[in-house]
C-alpha positions, 0 to 999 in steps of 0.5 A, spaced: 222 352 795 218 348 791 219 348 784 214 346 778 216 344 771 209 347 768 204 351 770 199 345 770 203 342 775 202 347 780 197 347 786 196 352 791 195 350 798 194 358 799 192 364 795 199 367 792 202 373 791 206 372 784 210 376 779 213 374 772 219 375 769 226 371 767 230 374 773 236 373 769 242 374 774 238 375 780 241 381 781 240 386 787 235 390 782 231 383 782 232 382 789 229 388 791 222 386 787 223 379 790 223 381 797 217 386 796 214 379 793 215 375 799 214 381 804 207 382 801 205 374 801 207 374 808 203 380 810 197 377 806 198 370 809 199 367 802 205 364 798 210 367 794 210 365 787 215 367 781 213 365 774 219 364 769 220 361 763 225 356 760 227 356 754 228 364 755 223 367 750 228 370 746 231 363 745 224 361 742 222 367 738 229 370 735 233 364 735 238 360 741 244 364 739 241 371 740 242 371 747 247 369 753 245 368 760 248 370 767 245 364 770 243 357 768 236 354 770 239 350 776 243 356 778 237 361 778 233 356 782 239 356 787 239 363 788 232 364 788 232 359 794 237 363 798 232 369 798 226 365 801 221 364 795 216 359 796 214 357 789 218 357 783 214 355 776 218 354 770 214 353 764 216 351 758 216 357 753 214 355 746 210 357 740 204 355 742 204 358 749 206 365 746 199 364 742 195 364 748 190 370 749 191 375 754 184 373 757 185 366 757 192 367 761 189 371 766 183 366 767 186 359 766 193 361 769 193 367 774 186 365 777 185 358 775 192 355 777 195 360 781 189 362 785 192 369 785 191 374 791 196 379 788 200 380 782 206 385 782 209 387 776 212 392 772 209 398 768 212 396 762 210 388 762 206 386 756 203 379 756 198 375 751 198 373 744 203 378 740 204 382 747 197 385 746 195 386 753 199 391 758 198 393 765 192 397 764 188 391 762 191 387 768 188 392 772 181 391 769 182 383 769 184 384 777 177 388 778 173 382 774 176 377 778 178 380 785 186 380 785 190 386 786 195 389 781 201 393 784 206 396 779 213 396 780 215 403 780 219 406 773 225 407 777 226 400 779 224 397 772 230 402 769 235 400 775 234 393 773 235 394 766 241 398 767 244 393 772 243 387 767 246 391 761 252 393 766 253 386 769 253 383 762 258 388 759 262 388 765 263 380 765 265 380 758 270 386 759 273 381 765 271 387 770 269 382 776 269 387 781 263 391 777 259 385 775 259 382 782 257 389 785 251 389 781 250 382 782 250 382 790 254 376 790 260 373 786 259 371 779 260 364 778 260 358 773 257 351 774 261 345 771 263 338 771 270 336 772 273 332 766 279 329 764 284 334 760 291 334 757 294 334 764 300 338 762 299 342 768 301 336 773 307 336 769 309 343 771 307 343 778 300 346 777 295 341 776 288 343 774 281 341 774 278 342 767 271 345 767 266 343 762 259 347 762 254 344 758 249 350 757 252 353 751 247 359 753 251 361 759 255 367 759 263 366 760 267 372 762 273 375 758 279 370 756 284 371 761 287 369 768 282 370 774 282 369 782 277 364 784 274 360 790 270 354 790 267 350 796 270 343 796 268 338 802 264 344 805 271 348 805 272 355 801 278 353 797 282 358 793 285 358 786 286 361 779 282 360 773 284 360 766 279 361 760 282 361 754 285 356 748 292 355 752 296 358 746 303 356 749 302 349 747 298 349 741 291 349 744 285 352 739 279 350 743 276 354 749 277 351 755 276 353 763 281 350 767 282 351 775 288 350 779 286 350 786 291 352 792 293 346 797 288 341 795 289 334 794 283 330 792 280 327 786 275 332 783 274 328 777 266 328 775 265 332 781 260 338 779 263 345 782 261 352 783 267 356 781 266 364 784 270 369 780 273 374 784 278 378 780 281 378 773 289 378 774 291 378 766 290 377 759 292 370 756 298 370 752 302 365 748 309 364 751 315 362 748 316 356 752 313 352 757 318 354 762 316 361 761 309 359 762 311 356 769 314 362 771 308 366 769 304 361 773 308 362 779 307 370 779 299 369 777 299 365 784 302 370 788 298 375 785 291 371 786 294 370 794 295 377 794 288 379 792 285 374 797 289 377 803 287 384 801 280 382 801 279 377 806 
């Protein structure tokens, strides 16, 4: 997959079949649309293309704190590449771009830059300054410039919207089974291992402290989870705590993973942590010894989950 960091940086070797959207989560509803895009491109001897925006338009128009996303930009790139997309154009969304008139967008972007043969878009898609143009306008532009417009059925668009809402709510509730079912993969966090207080080492449960730089990434509900990660090309099992570590007087939210049967230095490594199952809430225990005993039970619970779902 080729990645372009602006519309103007894209140059098509062939005509394209394109769609436009944020595709946050790249879940099963999105995949149905993207697979249709790829199939159409192959049949027309074109290249498939997704135009997406970063920052998310709502971050620019309504304020950064308004939205939390299922994927960081890098995670979205990874997921789209797995599906087999040819081209991903990530255009910087800003106030200036939001003022681009619909006619100019079609002429300069879709026709001029993307050399578009066909666009696959939702019935409710609006574009151009003040979101003034709709799919009927796009069909007229298609007739003018010689490209086809295919509407994504209402039912598919509604399913995408419902899925996205259910996924976010499930993750916020810690219901990873439901979230992962709608995603079509296990929800994951990507972060760098940084130094922590190293208390875990003193009680036999050393942890990798995960720093996530993107503050817009949706973090699951506080608690203990069964997780996996790929380390040195091997699937490694573990348990993760999202919380403040109240037993030892912690106040800042942290993400810590205890990997089972791993004896390698993970410091400064970037890890992708897949979250499979929520084991329990975070609690403040009366002593570190009681916490240690609970961690032993948590590990057994995680192992039981892995064994039952292997």
